[in-house]
Each structure stands twice: as structure tokens, then as C-alpha cells.
N, C-alpha and C positions, 0 to 999 in steps of 0.2 A: 313407539309411540301408539296408541290405537286411532283408528281413522273411525270409529264409531266415533258418534258423537251424538248424544242424546237426552231427556229430561235428566237422566240420574247421572249427568255428569257437572248438574247445576248444584253447587254446596250453597248452603240455606245456613247462613251466620243468625243466629238467635240470641236476645237480648244483648248484653254487650260483649259478646264474641268476634263481634268486626272490632272493637277499641283494641282488643288486645292482640288480635292479627295483624293491626296496622296503626299503632299507638301515634305514629307521626301524622298520621292525617289529622288527628285531634287534639294533640299537643305540640308539635312540630319536630321537637327531638327528644331521643329517650337520655340525653346528657344530663348537666347537672341544671338547665334551661327548663327542661322537661319535668325535671324533679321538682323545681319551684312553680311548674306553672300549676301543677295539683294543689297548692296552696293557695295562690291568687287565681283559683278558681272560686275556691272555698270561700275566701274572704271578699269575694265579687260578690258573693251570695247574701252575705251581711250585709255587706254597701248598699247595696240594691234597698233594702229594708232601711238603711239610714237616711234612703234618698228619698224614700214618703215617708218619711218621718216616724219611723218604728224603734229605730233603735241609735242608740245615743253610743256603748260602749264596743267594743270588739279586742276578744285577745285571742295570741297568736303565741303557741307554747311549744318549743322543742323541747319533748321529753328526752329521755334515755333512748338508747336503742333503736333510733333513727323514725322513733313515733312523733307525728304531729296532730296538735291538739287545736281547732279554731273554734271558739267560742264569740255567742252575741249575744242582745238583750231583745230581738227584734220577738216578731209576733211566733215566730215557732213553723217548721214546716209542719201542715195539715197533717192531721192524721185520722180522719174519718173516713169513711168508706167512699170510694169516687163511685157517681152514680152510674155508669157504663159498664165501667172494666173489671167492677165489685173486687176492689182489692182497696188497701190502704192505699191515701194518697202517699206517704211518707215512702213506702215501697214503689210504687211507680217512679217518683221522682229520684230516687236510690238507683233503680233498676231497667230504668226503659231509657232510651235517646230520645230527644225530642217531648220530655213531658217535664211541664213547669209552670206557672203562675206568669208568664210571660209575654204571652201569645195574644190573647184578647185586652190588652189594654185595659181592666179591671183593674185588676190588685196591683198592678207596676204601670205608672205611666211611661217612665222611663228605664232603660238597663242596661248595663254593661253585657249581662249575659243573655244575648239575643237569642242563642240558636236553643237553648233550653239542654245541653249537653254535659254543662259542668261539670256540676255533683256526681253524675253516674260516671263519667269520664275519671273523675277520682276514685267512685269507690268500683270501678276495673280495672285500673291500674295499681289496685292495694294488694298487698297481701294477705289484709285482713282489714275491715273499717267497721266502726260502730256510731250510731246517731243516737242523740238524747235529746229529745224534746220535751222542754219542761212548759206544761201549758197549766196555770192555778195548781192545785193542789196534785198534778198527779206528771208522771213521767213516762213517756211512751218512749220506748226502746227497741232497735231491732240489729243484730250485727250479720255483717256479711262476712263471704271469705270469695274471693276474685271476683268480686261483683254480685256472687249468687247467696239470697237472702238466707239464712242458718234458720229457719223459723219464723213464726207471726210474730207481728208490733208486738209487744210486752208492756204492760203498764204496771205501776208501782207508784208505792208514795214518795211525794215530790222531795222528803227528808232524807230519801237515800242516794241522793245525786250529789258525786263529791265535788263536781266541776258545776260553776256558775260566776256570772259576771255580775248579775243584776242581784241586791240584796233586798230580803223582805219578803213577806209572805204570800206574795202573789206576784213572785218570780215567774219569768219568763224568756222564752228565745230556746236559740240551739247551740247543741253541740257534737262537732264532728271530729273524728279520732280516729286514726289511720296509718297504717304501716305499708309505703310503698314495697312495689313486687320488684325484689332484687334481681331476679331471673328477665325482667325486664329493662331495669334501668341500669346504665353504666355505673352509677354511685346511689346511694339512697343517704348520703352523708348532707346535710342542708347545711348553706351558709348564711348564717345569721344577719351578716353587714347586708347581705345580696337581697335576703326579704326585708330588711329594716329600710330601705332604699325604697322600694316599692312602696310598703306602707306608709312611710312619711310622705308621698307623694298623694296617698288616699286621702291622707288625713286633709292635707294642703286644700284638696277639691272638694271636700266636703267639711266646709268650717262649722266647727262645735263636735264634730264627734271625735271622739277620744278612739286612739287604737294604740293597743300595749302589745310588745314583742317578750317574751321571758323566754333566754336560752336556760333551760335546767339541765342540761349536760355538764355546766362545769361546778366545781366545789362552791362558787359563790354563784348564784345565779345572776347574769346579765341583763339586766332591763331597759326598755327604751319604751315610753309613751310619749307619743306625738297626739298634740290636739293644737289647733289653729282657729281661732276666733274670727282670724283676718280672713282665711280662704285665700285668693289666689293673690291677695294685695301681701301676704306673710310671705308668700312663694314667693314673688317676685323679691322682696326685702332680704329675703333667703339668699337666693340667685347673686344680692349686688353686695353682701353682706360685706365681702374683701374689696370691695370696690367704690372709688368715690363716683357719687353719684352728683349731677346736674341740679335734681330739686327733692328734696331730703322725703317727702311724701310721694308716694306712687301717684299715677293717677290711677284711680279705680270707681266702675259702674258695673252697676250688673240690670238686667232689663230681660222685658219677654216681646216677643211679636208675632203675630198670628203667619204664617207660611203660606198662606193661601192656597193651602190643599187640603185644610182643615186640623190642622195641629199648629201648634204652639211650639216656637224655638226659644228657649229661655238661653241668655248669655252674659258670663260673668268672665270682666277683666281686668287687669292692671297689666299698668306699664310705666316704665323708670329709663330713664337713661344715665348713663356713666360716662367717665369720659375717656373710656378704651375705645378700640376701633372694632369690635367685634359685635355681632349680634348674637342675642340668647333668646328663641323664639320656640313657645312651648305651646304646644295646642292640644287639646283633648275633648272628644267625644264623648257623654256619656261615662267620665272618668277615664274613657280608653283613651290611651296617648296614642294618636296620631301621627306619628313619626313621619310618613311622607307628604302631611300636608291634607288638602281638598278644597274643598267649594268655601268654608268657612274660614280657611285661613286666608286664601285668595281675596273675602268680602272684607276681611280686615286690613290686610296690606293697601288692598285697593284705597279702604276711607281714608288711612292712613297719610299717605300720600298724595292724597286728594285735599284733605283738612290743612297741612304743613303749607303745601302750595298754596292755598287760597289765605295762610294768614302771612305767608311771603310776600304776595303783591302788595298788603297792606303794611309792611312794617319797613322798616329803615336798610335791612337785609337784602332787598329784594334790589335794590342797585348793586348790589356788589356781585350780581349773578347775571349773565346773558342768556340764561338758560334755565328750565323748569327744575325742579329738583326731581332727582329717580328715586324709584324704592329701594336702593341701595343706599342713598344719600338721605334719605329719612330714617333708617335703620342702623344705622353707625351708631354703636354705642346703647340701641336700646335692649333693654331687658324686658322680656311680654310674656306673659301667661294668657291664654285662653281661653275660657273652657264653654262648652253649650251644651245643652242636653236636649235632644231631636226624639220627637216619638219613634219615627220608625227610622234610622239611620240604614243608609246604604252604603258600606263598604266594596272599595273596588279592589280588593285584593282579600284573600284566605285570613290572612294575619291583622286586618283592620286597619292597615296602616295609614288608610286614606279614603277622605270622605267625599262620596260623589252627589249628594243630593243638590239637585240643582237649584231648587230653592233656598236654601239657606245663604248661598252667595248676597242674593239681595238683602235676605234679613239682617245679616249681622253687616252688612257695608253701613245700612240706613242707620242702625241703633250706634256700630260705632263712631260715623261721622257725626249724629248729631250730639250725643254725649261727649266728643272730644271737644268740638264748637263751644259746649256748653263751660265744659271746664277750663278752656284755654279764654275764653273771655274772660271768667273771674279771676284769672293767675295768669295777667300780663307779663310776668317778672318769669315766671316755667316755658310758656311759649319762644320768650326772646333769647333765652340757654340754649332751646331745642333747636332753635333755627339759625341761631350762630355756627351748632357745631354741624347743623346740617350744611350750610354752606360752605364750611369748611371741608366738609367730605367732598362736596360736588366739586372744588377747586382740584381735590387730591386726585379723584377719579377722571378727571380732563387730564391732569400731571399723568397720571399712569396710562389712560390712554396715548398718550405721546411716546412714551416710555415703552411702551409694547410694542407701537411703532416701528421706533427707533430700532428696538432688539431685532424684530422682525427683518428688516431690512438688512439690519446687520448681518441675519443668520441666512439670509438666503442669497449673501455672495460670497459663503462658506460651503465646505462640503456636506451635506446635507443637513447644516444648522448645527449639528453636535459639536459640545467641547473638546477643544486637544487633549484635556487631559484623561479624556474617556478612553478607555480600550474596549470596545466595543463586542458582542459575542454575532456568530455568523449567522445561528437561527432567526426567524423571522418571525416565528409563531411566537405572540408574548405569553402563552400559557405554558410555553417551556421555559421561559427566560427569565434569567435572575441577575438582579444587579447589586453588586457588594459597595455599598460608602465605605469609604474606609479611611480610618483615620492616618494622615501622616503619608509621605510619598515612599518611607523607608518600608510600612505594612505594604503601600498600594503596589510594591516593586515585588515584594514577595507572593502577594494575592495573586496578580499578572501573571506568575511563573506558576504558581499551582494551581490556577483557575482548567476549568473547562472553556476551550476556547466555544466551543459551538454554544453553548447555552447559557455561563457564565459571563457578565460584565465588568469589569472594576472602575471603579470613579474615587479617587483617593480628594482626600478635603486636605486642606492645610489652611494653619492661620486661624483667629477666632473666630466663630461662626457668631450670628446675628440673633437674639435674642427678639424673635418678630409679634411677641406678646407685647410690646413698647415701639411698635412702629406700624403705618401705614401702609399701603398694597404698594404704592411708589416709589418706598425703599426700597422694600422684598424682591421686586422683578426688576432693580436695578442693582442690588449687593452683588458684589464680583463675589463670594462664596456661596449665595444660593441660586446665582444665573447657570452654573454648569448641571445644577440638581433639576431645575425646573425645565433645563435644554431635554438633560438626557432620559428623563421621564416622559417627556413629549405630549402630555396631557394638558399643557397650560397653567395658568396658577388662581386662585380667587375663585371670584365668579366666573371665571370663565374655564374653570376646573373640569375635564370631563374625564372621567374615568374609563369611560368606553376606550379612549385614547391612547393609555398607558402604553410602551414597549415593554414593560415585564410584568410581570404577576407575583413576582419575589420580589420586593425590596430590600435588604438586608443591610440593618446598619455594625458595622463588626468595627468596633473601639475595642482600647484597651482596657483591662479588668481592674481600673483605678479610679481615682476622682477623677482625674480629665476625663478620662474614659467617659465616665459618668453622667457628667456634663455635657460631653458632644452630644451623647445619646438624648438628653433632656433636652436641648438644644433644638435636635433634628427634630423631636417626638414633637414639641412645641409647632414646627414648621409646618408639618404633616396636618397636626388637629385643626393648625389654623386655615392653613390656607390649601388644604389637599387633604379634607373632612374624609374625604369617600374611600380613601387608600384605608384607611383605619376601618369606616365602618364594614368595606367586605374584604377585610380582612391580608390586605396586600404586604404589611410591615411585619418585619421581623426582627430579631435581635438575635446578632451571634452570639454563641458560650465558649469563645477562648477556654482553654484551659488554664490554671496556675501553675499548677506545678507538672515539670517532666521527671519522672522516678526511675530510677538506671540500677539495675545491678547485674555481674555477669553480664551476660550479652540480651537482656528483655529491656525492655522501656515500655513507660505503662507514663499514662496521663490522669491527672485530678483536675478536677474542677471545682473541688472547694479542700477545704483542710480535713474535714470528716472522711469523705473520699482518698484523700490524703496517707491519713492514719490507715484507713484499712486496707490500703495495696503494701504500707511497709508492714503490717501486722501478717498480713496474709503471703507476704513474702519470706515469711522465718529468718530473715537475715536481721543481725543488729546494725544499728543506726552508721556505725563506721564503715560498714561492707556497701553502704547503698549511695545512691549519688545525686540528690535531689536539689533539681534546676527553676527555681521561681521566676517565672517569666515577668518582667516589669514590665513590656509591649509587644503588641504582637511582631513590631518590629525584629525582635528578639531569634523568632522563627524563620526557620528558612520555607523555601517554597514546599516543600515534599511536608514539612512537620504540621504548615499551616491547610495544605490540603487535605493530609488527614485527619485532625479533629477539629478542624471550624468551616472547609468548606464542602468536602464530600459528602454527597447526601447521602449516604449507604451510611457514614459511619457521625458526622455531626453533631449536634446540639443546636438547634436552633427554637426561639421561643415565637410565638404570634400574638403581637398586637393586636388585644380585641379594644372594646369599648361597650363593657356591660351595661354600662349606666351613664347615661347625658349628664343627667344633674352632678352628680359628683364630678365625673370629670372635668368638668368647665369649672367648679370650686376647686381642684386641685392644679389645675393648669393657675389659674388667677391667684391661687394660694402662693405657688411655688415661683412664677416666675413672673409677674405683676410687680408694681413697684411699690405696694404697702409693707414694709418690713415687721410689723408687728405678729402678723397672721403666719407669716411663713416662719421665722422664730419657733413661736408657740408649735408650730407641725414638725420642727425638726428636734424640738425637746420631747415631745410626745413620742416620737418615732424613733428616737438615734436608737434605742436598744434592740431594734428590732432589724437593724442594719447588720447583715455580716460580709466580710471578705472586703471590707472597708480599707484600703490598702494608702495609708495617707504619707 
């Protein structure tokens, strides 16, 4: 390495080179999430037009050969020459970072794409990209390769444009069409359902906006059309679709307040209670999902708790409780969507996951408090049902606290408070440790014999698991089947769960490859989703993939994980069926310790699947559908998806 360090060692990345050099800084990942991020950046520009009242239709098309097209009927990207840059505004927007109409607050009062890098990043990370701006009777076009313009903006007659979402002689709007660069992305194949979920969310948040997605990669194109006149009210009704609600109509309100620093905060909110024990709280700022919350959510929660406690004092339910309702009490069974528009949002992370504007808390808290009081005064039956449920939740919370205390006292008397069935590992660094939750004592015995005692712990399960979807927290923490899991993981449960305290960074569910094993996995996943959500969010939950077959001929043995692999092994063996021994494993207990180690536990050889939660809304709906008490939606789901299931050993 040279000891000389001078100006000639300084590299200046021009144009969009920085994006291609470090794509993760702009889109987070070069996996499929990053690929979809490009789609959402383009769509967000169209949504920003809709938020200003200039766009009513957006179309997203998945063409063949991994090409994406996004169309809108907004004002169109400006194409005139910029006064100081002496370049078409279209080329500036497409080829320069931090160039856009969202900084002076004249063209856009609020916007999700705050940094002005969205569409230019799409361009930079594409093999090629082309833009069509339709204004009046003219079409303005420019084409790019890896972010570099291939000539000046070209103008033609409007009739020649094959793409448009708006009809009529005065058609207008923007069409962006691109193919992601395969040398940058791990995959360039888009997932229709994942994109659809985000587009549905955007349609909910922008009432009256129609967003269409069409998959033209299929012989018969698949189309989803999203349009919701009810806005976030429709969103809440969608989330509660398969639940038993306490009041038919959601509480809905919208309003605006000055923020005290020269801006206006717009608030739209809908809440509806169901008879379940979990809360579903979604919050958005300028259409951005603030998964980590922020000041707006703090304001909402404070207003809800204070309002319900005020009504409790005046109701008959107040005599049933010796203390005030807590925030957890009033949010049991709550489904709520809070959407706010802020002129200058300050996010506390690069991913925009948490709002930091201090002035927003007071604005939201005041408005929510006023609107809830007005609604509940007019609807005494609704507030009565909510208070009755909240008081029951408070009593359950107190019972759960007593149960936790009793459990802690009991654990304090045991050695380290760990369950007797747990065969723990010797390693103390959680990042190096794995916990196998194994179905049955027989399989547990094989797993103990085949494990690496230094890093792998084994916890056998027995008996029928509890479906926590239908239970309150006090029933969960006192359940004899779940207590060993809670104690082994060592990070608490429910609202007390702290993912920083987990004793293992890999928690692997190892169950038989049959119906009963699938049921065990589903019940465990439901428990983790409802009471240790951060385990799934942080990628700590895995599913072991034991083989279905052992295939032997001569002195050779092979393992097959499905029927296709079994047939391939048989075909490649060159032997006929009479000379091949095929053993079908009915359960993990049929495998000895060496076999289980080689096929399912050894990190070098095994197959395990990480459980991820890509879409919170759909995860909530699926768990409610499959594990809830309403039968009809579950039957419908099974009928629709039965043909997609393979290797089902009935």
C-alpha cells in the first residue's frame, strides 16, 4: 500500500455513480425487497401527485422479461428548460440526486419522497429506463442506460404513445418503464402479491385514488384493482374482516391543526374494537408506514387512554376497578389506523420508521381527544362496550402480574430457573447458540444424541399445544406447555418481552413432516407472532426441514426432502426399484441420532427455513383466519389453497 496520500487519491463519483457503487445506501438491499423498492419509488411519485389532487389513476404493469411500467394521469414531470441548469427538467429529475419539486413546498405541500432521490435511483439501478411525459397533444420522451441519458428529450405527437391511463384529447401524465440491472440485484423477477399488498395499502391511505396492478407475464393476465372511498375507515374494516367486532361502524374522524411552527398537520384516523385480545395499530406519515411509531403514535395512545379513563369515571364500570385503565388495557382488541400529513417530517432513522417531530404529539393528542369525546357522547352504547372490555382486560392484567410473580418466585427456587426438560448448551454467547424445539420425547432423545452440545440446546415438547389466538396473556404464561418455552428463551412474554435478552439467536422448530407436525409448527408460530413478535421481526425463528425419505442401494444412502428429489435420486442411481430400499420417515423419532444430525441439525449439511414477516397486514389476516374462532373464512382459505399444498401426509 502506498504511503502517499494526496488529491489524486480522492475519487469523485459523478452523476448517479454513487448509487450504483453503494446501492444499499439508497434502497436498503439488493435482494427482492430492494427490487420492489424501485417500484414503490416510482409509484410514490404518482401518489404524491394524487395527494395534491392532480392524479386519480395509477397503473403498475409487470411485463415480460422482468420489465416494469408505472403510469399515472398526473401533471407530468416538467420538461421545460431549467433556468440555472440549462437542461430539461425531465433529465434533471431522472439523472441528478436531490433534484425534484418537493423542496420548496410550492408544488408539493406534503410528500413521501422527501429526499428527491427516488426516481433517479430507479434510473441509476436499471439496465435501461425510458420516460414518457404526456402533456396536451405532445409526448416528451427520453431514454437512459444505467442512469445515463441516451440523447436529448424527444418530442412527438401524442397519438403515438401506446401507454396511458387517462383517456381523451387532453390526456396527461407520466409513464416510467425500466428493467432492473441484473448485475446489481440478486433477482430481477418481481413478486405480484408483494407489490399488490403495498399498492392496496396506498389506496387505503388515499381515498378515491384507483391503483391497478396487472401481471402480463401470465397467459391470462392477473389484475388487482384497489379503490377505497372510505380511506382509513375502509382499511380498519378490511383488517377486522374475519373478526367479531364490538361496534359495527368504526370510529372515524379527520381534521387539521396548526403545529405552532408555521405548518399544518392533517390527521385521519379510524378505530374499531373486536372481541380478541391483541391490538393491531398501524401508523403512517405522508403515506410512509412508521413501523417504529413516533410522536404521532404517542399522542394518539395518550389521548385514547385519557379519554377512556375520563368516561370510566362517569360509568357504572368504574366501580369494578380499583385503579385506572392502562394503555394496554384500552388497546386490547383494538384495530386502528392513524394517518397524518406533515409538511416537514423529521424521521429518526434512515428507513423513516419513526417520526421525531415533537410538535406533532400535542397536535394529534388534542385532536384525537376532542373527536373521541364527541363520538362517545353521541354513541353511549359503543363506549359502554369498549369500557366493559377494557375493565376485563385490566383485571386480566392484574391476574397476569400475579401469575408472573408466582412464576418468578418458583423459578428463583430452581437452578437458574430453566425447565428440567431443557438440555442446554455450554456456549454463553447468544449469537452462537441455537434452541431446537422438538416434537415429542422420542425425537428429543435423538436430537440430544445428535447435537453439538457446545452450541445446540434441545427442548422437547409433549401433549397438545395451546392456541394462543383465543387466550389472554394470563392463560398463556401459566400454560404448562408454554412455560418451558418462555423460560428457555429467557426474554419474558407479551408486553414484557425484550428481544435483547434472548438466550439463543436461532430458535428452530423441529416437527414431523406430517399433518400433526404442521399443526405443531402453526401453533408455535402463532405463539411467537402474538407474544414474542420481535423474534420473527428480527429473523430469529427457523423451521427445520427433515427429510421424507432415506434411499439406499448397495452401500450408498441418500436423503430426499420431497417426492421430486426422491424420483431424481432413483433415476440417477441407474437401479430398478427392486434393488433400491426406500424408507419413508413417518416422524423424527424414527431417525437415530446420527441420521438426525446429518440431515437436520448439522449447520454444514442441514436445510432450515427462516421465518420472515414481509407484510404485517397480511400476517395479521392469515393468523386471524387460520387460528381464530370464525370458521367460514378458514374453510374458504383451505378450499382456495388446497391444491397448492404438496407432501401432505394424511
